[in-house]
Biopython code that builds the backbone (N, CA, C, O; Angstrom):
import numpy as np
from Bio.PDB.StructureBuilder import StructureBuilder

atoms = [
    (1, "MET", "N", (-11.259, 11.692, 3.785)),
    (1, "MET", "CA", (-12.212, 11.160, 4.469)),
    (1, "MET", "C", (-13.632, 10.689, 3.977)),
    (1, "MET", "O", (-14.082, 11.230, 2.967)),
    (2, "ALA", "N", (-14.342, 9.756, 4.593)),
    (2, "ALA", "CA", (-15.433, 8.876, 4.173)),
    (2, "ALA", "C", (-16.665, 10.241, 4.449)),
    (2, "ALA", "O", (-16.740, 10.817, 5.534)),
    (3, "GLY", "N", (-17.305, 10.488, 3.588)),
    (3, "GLY", "CA", (-18.115, 11.438, 3.434)),
    (3, "GLY", "C", (-18.110, 13.077, 3.808)),
    (3, "GLY", "O", (-17.112, 13.710, 3.466)),
    (4, "THR", "N", (-18.713, 13.467, 4.193)),
    (4, "THR", "CA", (-18.589, 14.881, 4.486)),
    (4, "THR", "C", (-19.102, 15.234, 6.233)),
    (4, "THR", "O", (-19.735, 14.524, 7.014)),
    (5, "GLY", "N", (-18.670, 16.265, 6.363)),
    (5, "GLY", "CA", (-19.445, 16.745, 7.859)),
    (5, "GLY", "C", (-19.012, 16.035, 8.981)),
    (5, "GLY", "O", (-17.970, 15.382, 9.032)),
    (6, "PHE", "N", (-19.799, 16.165, 9.847)),
    (6, "PHE", "CA", (-19.897, 15.366, 11.360)),
    (6, "PHE", "C", (-19.650, 13.719, 10.822)),
    (6, "PHE", "O", (-18.618, 13.050, 10.877)),
    (7, "PHE", "N", (-20.691, 13.439, 10.414)),
    (7, "PHE", "CA", (-20.913, 11.707, 10.066)),
    (7, "PHE", "C", (-19.602, 11.114, 9.280)),
    (7, "PHE", "O", (-19.258, 9.944, 9.446)),
    (8, "GLY", "N", (-19.038, 11.832, 8.585)),
    (8, "GLY", "CA", (-17.932, 11.708, 7.844)),
    (8, "GLY", "C", (-16.896, 11.428, 8.654)),
    (8, "GLY", "O", (-16.396, 10.312, 8.798)),
    (9, "TRP", "N", (-16.519, 12.563, 9.261)),
    (9, "TRP", "CA", (-15.375, 12.285, 10.528)),
    (9, "TRP", "C", (-15.562, 11.187, 11.436)),
    (9, "TRP", "O", (-14.645, 10.400, 11.672)),
    (10, "LEU", "N", (-16.732, 11.089, 11.974)),
    (10, "LEU", "CA", (-17.064, 10.171, 12.907)),
    (10, "LEU", "C", (-16.770, 8.551, 12.270)),
    (10, "LEU", "O", (-16.499, 7.527, 12.897)),
    (11, "ARG", "N", (-16.918, 8.735, 10.952)),
    (11, "ARG", "CA", (-16.924, 7.287, 10.395)),
    (11, "ARG", "C", (-15.525, 7.217, 10.408)),
    (11, "ARG", "O", (-15.046, 6.169, 10.841)),
    (12, "SER", "N", (-14.839, 8.010, 10.068)),
    (12, "SER", "CA", (-13.222, 7.802, 9.164)),
    (12, "SER", "C", (-12.554, 7.793, 10.682)),
    (12, "SER", "O", (-11.713, 6.929, 10.929)),
    (13, "ASN", "N", (-12.921, 8.732, 11.669)),
    (13, "ASN", "CA", (-11.880, 8.155, 13.096)),
    (13, "ASN", "C", (-12.467, 6.720, 13.810)),
    (13, "ASN", "O", (-11.555, 6.189, 14.443)),
    (14, "SER", "N", (-13.460, 6.118, 13.865)),
    (14, "SER", "CA", (-14.116, 5.150, 14.094)),
    (14, "SER", "C", (-13.211, 3.887, 13.592)),
    (14, "SER", "O", (-12.576, 3.083, 14.275)),
    (15, "GLU", "N", (-13.399, 3.998, 11.787)),
    (15, "GLU", "CA", (-12.693, 3.007, 11.079)),
    (15, "GLU", "C", (-11.158, 3.178, 11.591)),
    (15, "GLU", "O", (-10.620, 2.103, 11.856)),
    (16, "HIS", "N", (-10.393, 4.290, 11.770)),
    (16, "HIS", "CA", (-9.125, 4.731, 12.062)),
    (16, "HIS", "C", (-8.829, 3.965, 13.266)),
    (16, "HIS", "O", (-7.923, 3.148, 13.100)),
    (17, "TYR", "N", (-9.461, 4.011, 14.707)),
    (17, "TYR", "CA", (-8.929, 3.430, 15.707)),
    (17, "TYR", "C", (-9.529, 2.283, 15.989)),
    (17, "TYR", "O", (-9.007, 1.785, 16.986)),
    (18, "LEU", "N", (-10.503, 1.556, 15.504)),
    (18, "LEU", "CA", (-10.947, 0.418, 15.642)),
    (18, "LEU", "C", (-10.058, -0.421, 15.320)),
    (18, "LEU", "O", (-9.791, -1.377, 16.049)),
    (19, "LEU", "N", (-9.268, -0.123, 13.813)),
    (19, "LEU", "CA", (-8.401, -0.816, 13.363)),
    (19, "LEU", "C", (-7.177, -0.964, 13.784)),
    (19, "LEU", "O", (-6.446, -1.893, 13.442)),
    (20, "ILE", "N", (-6.795, 0.183, 14.756)),
    (20, "ILE", "CA", (-5.728, 0.115, 15.920)),
    (20, "ILE", "C", (-5.858, -0.451, 16.988)),
    (20, "ILE", "O", (-4.944, -0.765, 17.751)),
    (21, "ALA", "N", (-7.390, -0.690, 17.183)),
    (21, "ALA", "CA", (-7.496, -1.607, 18.347)),
    (21, "ALA", "C", (-7.315, -3.078, 18.076)),
    (21, "ALA", "O", (-6.841, -3.913, 18.846)),
    (22, "ALA", "N", (-7.745, -3.245, 16.922)),
    (22, "ALA", "CA", (-7.578, -4.737, 16.540)),
    (22, "ALA", "C", (-6.098, -5.243, 16.191)),
    (22, "ALA", "O", (-5.623, -6.372, 16.311)),
    (23, "HIS", "N", (-5.613, -4.254, 15.800)),
    (23, "HIS", "CA", (-4.142, -4.018, 15.636)),
    (23, "HIS", "C", (-3.528, -4.636, 17.241)),
    (23, "HIS", "O", (-3.087, -5.742, 17.554)),
    (24, "GLN", "N", (-3.648, -3.907, 17.698)),
    (24, "GLN", "CA", (-3.075, -3.838, 19.571)),
    (24, "GLN", "C", (-3.604, -5.657, 20.031)),
    (24, "GLN", "O", (-2.893, -6.548, 20.494)),
    (25, "LYS", "N", (-5.154, -5.692, 19.663)),
    (25, "LYS", "CA", (-5.646, -7.511, 20.225)),
    (25, "LYS", "C", (-4.769, -8.450, 19.694)),
    (25, "LYS", "O", (-4.136, -9.280, 20.346)),
    (26, "LEU", "N", (-4.748, -8.250, 18.185)),
    (26, "LEU", "CA", (-4.061, -9.464, 17.755)),
    (26, "LEU", "C", (-2.350, -9.380, 17.744)),
    (26, "LEU", "O", (-1.724, -10.363, 17.346)),
    (27, "ALA", "N", (-1.628, -8.150, 18.204)),
    (27, "ALA", "CA", (-0.229, -8.213, 18.382)),
    (27, "ALA", "C", (-0.414, -8.972, 20.094)),
    (27, "ALA", "O", (0.391, -9.811, 20.497)),
    (28, "LYS", "N", (-1.361, -8.586, 20.761)),
    (28, "LYS", "CA", (-1.276, -9.063, 22.362)),
    (28, "LYS", "C", (-1.464, -10.838, 22.113)),
    (28, "LYS", "O", (-0.850, -11.719, 22.716)),
    (29, "GLU", "N", (-2.213, -10.963, 21.337)),
    (29, "GLU", "CA", (-2.897, -12.948, 20.920)),
    (29, "GLU", "C", (-1.187, -13.367, 20.623)),
    (29, "GLU", "O", (-0.513, -14.208, 21.219)),
    (30, "GLN", "N", (-0.790, -12.473, 19.506)),
    (30, "GLN", "CA", (0.228, -13.739, 18.659)),
    (30, "GLN", "C", (1.570, -13.407, 19.747)),
    (30, "GLN", "O", (2.540, -14.122, 19.493)),
    (31, "GLY", "N", (1.754, -12.543, 20.786)),
    (31, "GLY", "CA", (2.902, -12.016, 20.988)),
    (31, "GLY", "C", (4.153, -11.463, 20.394)),
    (31, "GLY", "O", (5.370, -11.540, 20.562)),
    (32, "SER", "N", (3.101, -10.741, 19.455)),
    (32, "SER", "CA", (3.866, -9.844, 18.387)),
    (32, "SER", "C", (4.027, -8.124, 19.070)),
    (32, "SER", "O", (3.313, -7.618, 19.935)),
    (33, "PRO", "N", (5.219, -7.490, 18.335)),
    (33, "PRO", "CA", (4.818, -6.293, 18.807)),
    (33, "PRO", "C", (3.603, -5.118, 18.744)),
    (33, "PRO", "O", (2.911, -5.192, 17.729)),
    (34, "ALA", "N", (3.359, -4.365, 19.410)),
    (34, "ALA", "CA", (2.170, -3.848, 19.085)),
    (34, "ALA", "C", (2.463, -2.451, 18.989)),
    (34, "ALA", "O", (3.393, -1.905, 19.582)),
    (35, "PRO", "N", (1.448, -1.746, 18.042)),
    (35, "PRO", "CA", (1.486, -0.577, 17.856)),
    (35, "PRO", "C", (1.769, 0.538, 18.772)),
    (35, "PRO", "O", (1.247, 0.214, 19.839)),
    (36, "ARG", "N", (2.348, 1.722, 18.902)),
    (36, "ARG", "CA", (2.790, 2.561, 20.021)),
    (36, "ARG", "C", (1.572, 2.727, 20.821)),
    (36, "ARG", "O", (0.477, 2.838, 20.270)),
    (37, "PRO", "N", (1.712, 2.751, 22.098)),
    (37, "PRO", "CA", (0.913, 3.381, 22.746)),
    (37, "PRO", "C", (-0.190, 4.793, 22.394)),
    (37, "PRO", "O", (0.336, 5.768, 21.856)),
    (38, "PRO", "N", (-1.435, 4.836, 22.659)),
    (38, "PRO", "CA", (-2.127, 5.923, 22.339)),
    (38, "PRO", "C", (-1.220, 7.521, 23.150)),
    (38, "PRO", "O", (-0.642, 7.628, 24.232)),
    (39, "LYS", "N", (-1.414, 8.321, 22.270)),
    (39, "LYS", "CA", (-0.493, 9.679, 22.958)),
    (39, "LYS", "C", (-2.024, 10.815, 22.933)),
    (39, "LYS", "O", (-2.983, 10.771, 22.162)),
    (40, "GLY", "N", (-1.807, 11.575, 23.857)),
    (40, "GLY", "CA", (-3.071, 12.530, 23.513)),
    (40, "GLY", "C", (-4.417, 12.216, 24.287)),
    (40, "GLY", "O", (-4.758, 11.091, 24.655)),
    (41, "ALA", "N", (-5.117, 13.378, 24.473)),
    (41, "ALA", "CA", (-6.496, 12.893, 25.099)),
    (41, "ALA", "C", (-7.327, 12.303, 23.732)),
    (41, "ALA", "O", (-8.255, 11.499, 23.817)),
    (42, "LYS", "N", (-6.830, 12.837, 22.518)),
    (42, "LYS", "CA", (-8.182, 12.244, 21.358)),
    (42, "LYS", "C", (-7.751, 10.611, 21.262)),
    (42, "LYS", "O", (-8.693, 9.826, 21.379)),
    (43, "GLU", "N", (-6.521, 10.086, 21.077)),
    (43, "GLU", "CA", (-5.972, 8.947, 21.125)),
    (43, "GLU", "C", (-6.279, 7.972, 22.188)),
    (43, "GLU", "O", (-6.586, 6.788, 22.048)),
    (44, "ILE", "N", (-6.149, 8.648, 23.260)),
    (44, "ILE", "CA", (-6.729, 7.911, 24.639)),
    (44, "ILE", "C", (-7.937, 7.713, 24.366)),
    (44, "ILE", "O", (-8.265, 6.557, 24.635)),
    (45, "PHE", "N", (-9.159, 8.643, 23.736)),
    (45, "PHE", "CA", (-10.744, 8.482, 24.471)),
    (45, "PHE", "C", (-10.747, 7.343, 23.323)),
    (45, "PHE", "O", (-11.131, 6.273, 23.795)),
    (46, "TRP", "N", (-10.386, 7.262, 21.768)),
    (46, "TRP", "CA", (-10.837, 6.390, 20.809)),
    (46, "TRP", "C", (-10.451, 5.373, 21.163)),
    (46, "TRP", "O", (-11.375, 4.559, 21.160)),
    (47, "LEU", "N", (-8.947, 4.694, 21.688)),
    (47, "LEU", "CA", (-8.511, 3.506, 22.174)),
    (47, "LEU", "C", (-8.736, 3.309, 23.405)),
    (47, "LEU", "O", (-8.855, 2.090, 23.529)),
    (48, "LYS", "N", (-8.867, 3.821, 24.419)),
    (48, "LYS", "CA", (-9.404, 3.148, 25.737)),
    (48, "LYS", "C", (-10.670, 3.526, 25.945)),
    (48, "LYS", "O", (-10.937, 3.089, 27.064)),
    (49, "VAL", "N", (-11.765, 4.178, 25.446)),
    (49, "VAL", "CA", (-13.043, 4.501, 25.859)),
    (49, "VAL", "C", (-13.784, 3.901, 24.474)),
    (49, "VAL", "O", (-14.335, 2.802, 24.534)),
    (50, "PHE", "N", (-13.774, 4.505, 23.494)),
    (50, "PHE", "CA", (-14.502, 3.900, 22.436)),
    (50, "PHE", "C", (-14.532, 2.704, 21.782)),
    (50, "PHE", "O", (-15.576, 2.115, 21.500)),
    (51, "ALA", "N", (-13.359, 2.292, 21.512)),
    (51, "ALA", "CA", (-13.134, 1.244, 21.057)),
    (51, "ALA", "C", (-13.593, -0.145, 22.028)),
    (51, "ALA", "O", (-14.118, -1.134, 21.517)),
    (52, "PRO", "N", (-13.324, -0.038, 23.375)),
    (52, "PRO", "CA", (-13.657, -1.162, 24.102)),
    (52, "PRO", "C", (-15.093, -0.910, 24.258)),
    (52, "PRO", "O", (-15.784, -1.921, 24.379)),
    (53, "THR", "N", (-15.675, 0.199, 24.281)),
    (53, "THR", "CA", (-17.519, 0.322, 24.453)),
    (53, "THR", "C", (-18.118, -0.199, 23.114)),
    (53, "THR", "O", (-19.219, -0.750, 23.145)),
    (54, "TYR", "N", (-17.369, -0.035, 21.801)),
    (54, "TYR", "CA", (-18.081, -0.392, 20.812)),
    (54, "TYR", "C", (-17.786, -1.930, 20.724)),
    (54, "TYR", "O", (-18.654, -2.606, 20.171)),
    (55, "ALA", "N", (-16.791, -2.498, 21.148)),
    (55, "ALA", "CA", (-16.665, -3.726, 21.133)),
    (55, "ALA", "C", (-17.382, -4.851, 21.827)),
    (55, "ALA", "O", (-17.501, -6.025, 21.474)),
    (56, "VAL", "N", (-17.922, -4.110, 23.103)),
    (56, "VAL", "CA", (-18.785, -4.642, 23.588)),
    (56, "VAL", "C", (-20.516, -4.548, 23.452)),
    (56, "VAL", "O", (-21.282, -5.276, 24.083)),
    (57, "LEU", "N", (-20.921, -3.516, 22.514)),
    (57, "LEU", "CA", (-22.049, -3.692, 22.035)),
    (57, "LEU", "C", (-22.692, -4.664, 21.189)),
    (57, "LEU", "O", (-22.149, -5.059, 20.158)),
    (58, "PRO", "N", (-23.872, -5.087, 21.587)),
    (58, "PRO", "CA", (-24.298, -6.015, 20.715)),
    (58, "PRO", "C", (-24.387, -5.731, 19.436)),
    (58, "PRO", "O", (-24.631, -4.598, 19.021)),
    (59, "TRP", "N", (-24.144, -7.011, 18.511)),
    (59, "TRP", "CA", (-24.064, -6.463, 17.048)),
    (59, "TRP", "C", (-25.571, -5.697, 16.542)),
    (59, "TRP", "O", (-25.440, -4.672, 15.874)),
    (60, "PRO", "N", (-26.922, -6.158, 16.837)),
    (60, "PRO", "CA", (-28.180, -5.484, 16.730)),
    (60, "PRO", "C", (-28.284, -4.098, 16.693)),
    (60, "PRO", "O", (-29.030, -3.478, 15.934)),
    (61, "LEU", "N", (-27.237, -3.428, 17.841)),
    (61, "LEU", "CA", (-27.189, -2.401, 18.500)),
    (61, "LEU", "C", (-26.588, -1.598, 17.417)),
    (61, "LEU", "O", (-27.175, -0.776, 16.714)),
    (62, "ARG", "N", (-25.222, -1.972, 17.364)),
    (62, "ARG", "CA", (-24.228, -1.224, 16.197)),
    (62, "ARG", "C", (-25.054, -1.380, 15.025)),
    (62, "ARG", "O", (-25.280, -0.270, 14.542)),
    (63, "SER", "N", (-25.687, -2.476, 14.264)),
    (63, "SER", "CA", (-26.167, -2.233, 13.107)),
    (63, "SER", "C", (-27.120, -1.394, 13.101)),
    (63, "SER", "O", (-27.031, -0.758, 12.051)),
    (64, "ARG", "N", (-28.264, -0.938, 13.900)),
    (64, "ARG", "CA", (-29.313, -0.019, 14.368)),
    (64, "ARG", "C", (-28.319, 1.366, 14.204)),
    (64, "ARG", "O", (-28.606, 2.330, 13.495)),
    (65, "ILE", "N", (-27.260, 1.251, 14.913)),
    (65, "ILE", "CA", (-26.947, 2.742, 14.840)),
    (65, "ILE", "C", (-26.028, 3.016, 13.885)),
    (65, "ILE", "O", (-25.611, 4.173, 13.827)),
    (66, "MET", "N", (-25.599, 2.163, 13.081)),
    (66, "MET", "CA", (-25.042, 2.428, 11.442)),
    (66, "MET", "C", (-26.351, 2.845, 10.674)),
    (66, "MET", "O", (-26.302, 4.003, 10.259)),
    (67, "ARG", "N", (-27.233, 2.324, 10.460)),
    (67, "ARG", "CA", (-28.342, 2.468, 9.673)),
    (67, "ARG", "C", (-28.783, 3.654, 9.960)),
    (67, "ARG", "O", (-29.320, 4.311, 9.068)),
    (68, "ALA", "N", (-28.638, 4.220, 11.375)),
    (68, "ALA", "CA", (-29.468, 5.883, 11.296)),
    (68, "ALA", "C", (-28.596, 6.663, 10.919)),
    (68, "ALA", "O", (-29.168, 7.686, 10.544)),
    (69, "MET", "N", (-27.021, 6.794, 10.756)),
    (69, "MET", "CA", (-26.288, 7.563, 10.358)),
    (69, "MET", "C", (-26.075, 7.574, 9.076)),
    (69, "MET", "O", (-25.894, 6.579, 8.374)),
    (70, "PRO", "N", (-26.098, 9.177, 8.583)),
    (70, "PRO", "CA", (-26.151, 9.044, 6.774)),
    (70, "PRO", "C", (-24.695, 8.547, 6.624)),
    (70, "PRO", "O", (-23.882, 8.592, 7.548)),
    (71, "GLY", "N", (-24.445, 8.098, 5.463)),
    (71, "GLY", "CA", (-22.911, 7.533, 4.968)),
    (71, "GLY", "C", (-23.000, 6.566, 3.958)),
    (71, "GLY", "O", (-24.094, 6.166, 3.559)),
    (72, "SER", "N", (-21.655, 6.054, 3.400)),
    (72, "SER", "CA", (-21.769, 5.384, 2.235)),
    (72, "SER", "C", (-21.827, 4.044, 2.770)),
    (72, "SER", "O", (-21.434, 3.300, 1.871)),
    (73, "HIS", "N", (-22.130, 3.369, 3.806)),
    (73, "HIS", "CA", (-22.698, 2.567, 4.153)),
    (73, "HIS", "C", (-24.203, 2.071, 4.123)),
    (73, "HIS", "O", (-24.472, 0.879, 4.270)),
    (74, "ARG", "N", (-25.162, 3.035, 3.926)),
    (74, "ARG", "CA", (-26.410, 2.979, 3.360)),
    (74, "ARG", "C", (-26.798, 3.022, 2.006)),
    (74, "ARG", "O", (-27.960, 3.073, 1.602)),
    (75, "GLN", "N", (-25.657, 2.997, 1.247)),
    (75, "GLN", "CA", (-26.065, 3.268, -0.397)),
    (75, "GLN", "C", (-26.097, 1.438, -0.873)),
    (75, "GLN", "O", (-25.430, 0.514, -0.408)),
    (76, "THR", "N", (-26.904, 1.434, -1.705)),
    (76, "THR", "CA", (-27.232, 0.302, -1.941)),
    (76, "THR", "C", (-26.433, -0.124, -3.376)),
    (76, "THR", "O", (-26.379, 0.774, -4.216)),
    (77, "TRP", "N", (-25.791, -1.460, -3.732)),
    (77, "TRP", "CA", (-25.349, -1.764, -4.920)),
    (77, "TRP", "C", (-26.329, -1.564, -6.100)),
    (77, "TRP", "O", (-27.498, -1.919, -5.949)),
    (78, "ALA", "N", (-25.938, -1.041, -7.215)),
    (78, "ALA", "CA", (-26.825, -0.991, -8.551)),
    (78, "ALA", "C", (-27.295, -2.736, -9.163)),
    (78, "ALA", "O", (-26.589, -3.712, -9.416)),
    (79, "ALA", "N", (-28.292, -2.591, -9.209)),
    (79, "ALA", "CA", (-28.699, -3.740, -9.666)),
    (79, "ALA", "C", (-28.204, -4.423, -11.005)),
    (79, "ALA", "O", (-28.380, -3.823, -12.065)),
    (80, "PRO", "N", (-27.612, -5.617, -10.987)),
    (80, "PRO", "CA", (-26.903, -6.201, -12.457)),
    (80, "PRO", "C", (-27.797, -5.991, -13.499)),
    (80, "PRO", "O", (-29.023, -5.977, -13.384)),
    (81, "PRO", "N", (-27.062, -5.802, -14.671)),
    (81, "PRO", "CA", (-27.892, -5.567, -15.580)),
    (81, "PRO", "C", (-28.104, -6.849, -16.460)),
    (81, "PRO", "O", (-27.313, -7.781, -16.318)),
    (82, "ARG", "N", (-29.116, -6.939, -17.348)),
    (82, "ARG", "CA", (-30.123, -7.806, -17.340)),
    (82, "ARG", "C", (-29.125, -8.939, -18.433)),
    (82, "ARG", "O", (-28.191, -8.369, -18.998)),
    (83, "SER", "N", (-29.243, -10.032, -18.647)),
    (83, "SER", "CA", (-28.598, -10.678, -19.232)),
    (83, "SER", "C", (-28.928, -10.899, -21.008)),
    (83, "SER", "O", (-30.023, -11.196, -21.487)),
    (84, "GLN", "N", (-28.004, -10.726, -21.553)),
    (84, "GLN", "CA", (-28.358, -10.305, -23.210)),
    (84, "GLN", "C", (-28.388, -11.660, -24.178)),
    (84, "GLN", "O", (-28.572, -11.728, -25.393)),
    (85, "GLY", "N", (-28.113, -12.824, -23.101)),
    (85, "GLY", "CA", (-27.785, -14.383, -23.661)),
    (85, "GLY", "C", (-26.496, -15.059, -23.498)),
    (85, "GLY", "O", (-25.893, -14.972, -22.429)),
    (86, "PRO", "N", (-26.108, -15.622, -24.330)),
    (86, "PRO", "CA", (-24.743, -16.308, -23.782)),
    (86, "PRO", "C", (-23.471, -15.293, -24.082)),
    (86, "PRO", "O", (-23.239, -14.618, -25.085)),
    (87, "ALA", "N", (-22.962, -15.389, -23.234)),
    (87, "ALA", "CA", (-21.492, -14.317, -23.402)),
    (87, "ALA", "C", (-20.498, -14.846, -24.523)),
    (87, "ALA", "O", (-19.661, -14.042, -24.933)),
    (88, "VAL", "N", (-20.517, -15.992, -24.998)),
    (88, "VAL", "CA", (-19.430, -16.625, -25.735)),
    (88, "VAL", "C", (-20.370, -17.038, -27.162)),
    (88, "VAL", "O", (-19.836, -17.620, -28.106)),
]
sb = StructureBuilder()
sb.init_structure("model")
sb.init_model(0)
sb.init_chain("A")
sb.init_seg("    ")
for serial, (resi, resn, name, xyz) in enumerate(atoms, 1):
    if name == "N":
        sb.init_residue(resn, " ", resi, " ")
    sb.init_atom(name, np.array(xyz, "f"), 0.0, 1.0, " ", f" {name:<3s}", serial, name[0])
structure = sb.get_structure()
C-alpha cells in the first residue's frame, strides 16, 4: 500500500480503480473486451461514483486536493550532485 493509514489507503484505492476505469474507457473506444463489471458495493462506488466524479473535476482542483493530502506525491526529488568535472 502507498503510505500508511487512511491517506495511504485512499491513494492506493484511487490509483487502482482509476486504472480500471481507464481500461474500461479504452476498451470501449477500441472495441476490445472490457474488464469484468464491478461486483459489490465497494467496486460499484469506486467505478460508478468516484472515478466519474474525479474525471470531471478540473485539474486545478484535483491538484489542490492532492497537495493537501500527505503522501509520496508531496515528496521532492533530491538535488543532483555537483559536477566534479568531465566524466571522461
